[in-house]
C-alpha positions in Angstrom: 122.5 -120.2 -14.2 120.9 -119.2 -17.5 120.7 -121.8 -20.2 120.9 -121.5 -23.9 117.6 -120.5 -25.5 116.4 -121.3 -28.9 115.8 -118.1 -30.9 112.1 -117.1 -31.1 110.8 -115.9 -34.4 110.1 -112.1 -34.3 108.5 -110.1 -37.1 109.8 -106.6 -38.1 107.0 -104.1 -37.6 108.9 -101.1 -38.5 112.5 -99.9 -39.2 113.0 -96.3 -38.0 116.1 -94.4 -39.3 117.4 -92.3 -36.5 120.6 -91.1 -38.3 123.0 -92.2 -41.0 124.4 -94.9 -38.8 121.7 -95.6 -36.2 118.2 -97.2 -36.6 115.5 -98.6 -34.4 114.1 -102.0 -35.1 110.6 -102.5 -33.9 109.8 -106.2 -33.3 107.0 -108.4 -32.2 107.3 -112.1 -31.3 105.4 -114.2 -33.8 104.1 -116.8 -31.4 101.3 -115.7 -29.0 102.7 -117.9 -26.2 106.1 -116.4 -26.6 104.6 -112.9 -26.3 102.8 -113.9 -23.1 105.9 -115.4 -21.5 108.3 -112.7 -22.6 109.1 -110.1 -19.8 112.1 -107.8 -19.4 113.4 -105.0 -17.2 115.0 -101.8 -18.5 118.7 -102.3 -18.9 118.5 -105.9 -20.1 119.3 -106.9 -23.7 118.3 -109.5 -26.3 120.4 -111.5 -28.8 119.1 -110.8 -32.3 119.8 -113.4 -34.9 119.9 -112.7 -38.6 119.5 -116.0 -40.3 122.5 -117.0 -42.3 124.6 -114.1 -41.0 125.0 -114.1 -37.2 123.9 -112.9 -33.8 124.5 -109.7 -31.9 123.5 -108.4 -28.4 121.2 -105.3 -28.5 119.8 -103.3 -25.7 116.0 -103.0 -25.3 114.8 -99.5 -25.4 111.0 -99.9 -25.2 109.0 -99.9 -22.0 108.0 -103.3 -20.5 104.3 -102.5 -20.9 104.5 -101.6 -24.5 101.9 -104.3 -25.4 104.2 -106.8 -27.1 106.3 -104.3 -29.1 110.0 -104.6 -28.5 112.2 -101.8 -29.8 116.0 -102.0 -30.3 118.1 -99.0 -31.3 121.1 -100.3 -33.2 124.3 -98.7 -34.4 125.7 -100.0 -37.7 129.2 -101.3 -36.8 129.6 -104.7 -38.5 128.2 -107.4 -40.7 125.2 -108.4 -38.6 124.1 -104.9 -37.8 124.5 -103.9 -41.5 122.3 -106.8 -42.4 119.7 -105.9 -39.7 119.6 -102.3 -41.2 118.5 -103.8 -44.5 115.4 -105.5 -43.1 111.9 -104.3 -43.9 108.5 -104.6 -42.3 107.3 -108.2 -42.4 110.8 -109.8 -42.3 111.6 -112.3 -39.6 114.6 -112.4 -37.3 115.4 -114.6 -34.3 115.3 -113.3 -30.8 116.5 -114.8 -27.6 116.4 -113.2 -24.2 116.1 -111.1 -22.3 119.5 -111.5 -20.6 121.5 -109.7 -18.0 120.8 -107.6 -14.9 118.9 -104.4 -15.5 118.7 -101.0 -13.8 117.6 -101.0 -10.1 114.6 -98.8 -10.7 112.8 -100.2 -7.6 115.7 -98.7 -5.5 115.0 -95.3 -7.1 111.5 -95.0 -5.9 110.8 -91.8 -3.9 114.3 -90.6 -4.9 115.6 -88.1 -7.5 116.6 -90.2 -10.5 119.7 -88.9 -12.4 120.4 -90.5 -15.8 123.7 -89.6 -17.4 124.7 -90.9 -20.9 127.5 -90.0 -23.2 128.4 -90.5 -26.9 126.2 -92.7 -29.1 125.7 -95.4 -26.4 122.5 -94.0 -25.0 120.3 -97.0 -25.8 120.7 -98.8 -22.4 119.2 -95.9 -20.5 116.4 -95.1 -22.9 114.2 -97.9 -21.6 114.8 -96.6 -18.0 113.7 -93.1 -19.2 110.6 -94.5 -20.8 109.9 -96.6 -17.7 110.3 -93.6 -15.3 108.2 -91.2 -17.5 105.3 -93.6 -17.4 105.5 -93.9 -13.6 106.5 -90.4 -12.7 104.6 -90.7 -9.4 107.2 -93.1 -8.1 110.1 -90.6 -8.5 110.7 -87.2 -7.0 112.4 -85.8 -10.1 114.0 -87.1 -13.3 117.2 -85.5 -14.5 118.5 -86.5 -17.9 122.0 -85.5 -18.9 123.3 -86.3 -22.4 126.7 -85.5 -23.8 128.0 -86.1 -27.4 131.3 -85.4 -29.1 129.8 -83.3 -31.9 126.3 -81.7 -31.9 125.6 -83.7 -35.1 125.9 -86.9 -33.1 122.7 -86.1 -31.1 119.8 -88.4 -32.1 116.3 -88.0 -30.7 116.7 -84.3 -30.4 112.9 -83.7 -30.6 112.4 -86.4 -28.0 114.7 -84.6 -25.6 112.9 -81.3 -26.3 109.6 -83.0 -25.5 110.9 -84.5 -22.3 112.1 -81.1 -21.2 108.6 -79.7 -21.2 107.3 -82.3 -18.8 106.7 -81.4 -15.2 109.4 -82.8 -12.9 111.8 -83.5 -15.7 115.1 -81.7 -16.2 117.1 -82.2 -19.5 120.7 -80.9 -20.0 122.6 -81.5 -23.2 126.2 -80.9 -24.1 128.5 -81.2 -27.1 132.3 -81.1 -27.0 132.2 -79.6 -30.5 129.2 -77.8 -31.9 127.8 -76.1 -35.0 126.6 -72.5 -35.0 122.9 -73.5 -34.4 123.7 -75.6 -31.2 121.5 -74.0 -28.5 122.8 -76.1 -25.6 126.0 -76.3 -23.6 129.3 -76.5 -25.4 131.8 -78.5 -23.4 132.3 -81.7 -21.5 129.4 -83.5 -20.0 131.0 -83.3 -16.5 130.6 -79.6 -16.7 126.8 -80.0 -16.8 126.7 -81.9 -13.5 127.3 -78.7 -11.6 124.0 -77.5 -13.1 122.0 -80.6 -12.2 119.3 -79.9 -9.5 119.2 -83.1 -7.3 119.3 -84.0 -3.7 122.7 -85.8 -3.2 121.4 -87.6 -0.1 118.3 -88.9 -1.9 119.4 -89.6 -5.4 120.1 -92.7 -7.5 122.3 -92.2 -10.6 122.4 -94.4 -13.8 125.2 -93.9 -16.3 126.1 -95.4 -19.7 128.6 -94.5 -22.4 132.4 -94.8 -23.0 134.2 -96.2 -20.0 136.4 -93.1 -19.6 133.4 -90.8 -19.5 131.6 -93.1 -17.0 134.6 -93.1 -14.7 134.8 -89.3 -14.7 131.1 -88.8 -14.3 130.9 -91.3 -11.4 133.8 -89.8 -9.6 132.3 -86.3 -10.0 129.0 -87.6 -8.6 130.8 -88.9 -5.6 132.5 -85.5 -5.1 128.9 -84.1 -5.2 128.2 -86.3 -2.1 126.1 -88.9 -4.0 126.9 -92.3 -2.4 128.9 -94.6 -4.7 126.4 -97.3 -3.8 123.7 -95.2 -5.4 125.6 -95.0 -8.7 125.1 -97.7 -11.4 126.9 -98.2 -14.7 126.0 -100.2 -17.8 129.1 -101.9 -19.1 129.7 -103.1 -22.7 131.8 -106.0 -24.0 131.8 -108.4 -26.9 129.0 -110.7 -25.8 128.4 -113.8 -28.0 126.6 -116.4 -25.9 124.8 -114.3 -23.3 124.9 -117.0 -20.7 128.5 -116.8 -19.4 129.9 -119.8 -21.3 132.0 -118.4 -24.1 134.1 -116.1 -21.9 134.3 -113.2 -24.5 132.7 -110.8 -22.1 134.7 -111.7 -19.0 135.2 -108.6 -16.7 137.6 -109.6 -14.0 135.8 -112.3 -12.1 132.4 -111.4 -13.6 130.7 -111.8 -17.0 129.0 -108.8 -18.4 126.2 -111.0 -20.0 125.0 -112.6 -16.8 126.5 -110.5 -13.9 125.8 -107.2 -15.7 125.5 -105.3 -17.8 124.5 -103.1 -15.0 126.9 -102.9 -12.0 127.0 -100.8 -8.9 130.0 -98.4 -9.1 132.2 -99.7 -6.2 132.2 -103.2 -7.8 133.7 -101.9 -11.1 135.7 -98.8 -10.2 139.1 -100.4 -10.0 138.6 -102.4 -13.2 137.5 -99.4 -15.3 140.1 -98.4 -17.9 142.3 -101.4 -17.0 143.7 -103.1 -20.1 142.8 -106.8 -20.6 139.9 -106.6 -18.1 
């Protein structure tokens, strides 16, 4: 079982504004030995501690081989994240982690890799996308499907356009509501799945976003003959300790912080959308 870890000092290298409410915090651990020991897999998260304010769980969006640079894309939703948004280059925060179970990228080798994300909660899959793009020879094809409620909610638009130009990469974007200049699909993200070019018998899917959206997408993928055991979801709950002691992130008999956040679909299907779970 994981044990509590003292926060490691991390220096802010850069604060990147992604939108009015979303920013990326680029960090580097201060201590050389901490940097040498620190390793993570896409899909895991860190606990970021703002001294005198509090601590929050944040997904890691950088690649594991990014030479000691650790990126976290953060949505401003409360006191701690508002404080993190005020940081400047050179400031120090506390970091402990990584925690949780990440994406099963080793199982996706030699398969089509389908990544589906909805709403503003795309950070947990960005590390998987970065990982796969740097190791394209390990995957047959990478399909990225992103859906947002309104076209103005789409961040990293230039990044999606760049990814779309890469060989072996398919990018499909949708917005429930769109402005006049929106060049992509208007409608629900599930409508895009009919356009995805993957081999159902040799495909691994990774999904993150609102639970209702993940439920609908996963069931649609099963209808497309993708095995439910090749479908993985990243769950989100109020995580406070990251080691399964506080109970805030209990999910049935599991704890999101240590048994997840990534789960195979059959293990969570019946618990999705259930109140109090």
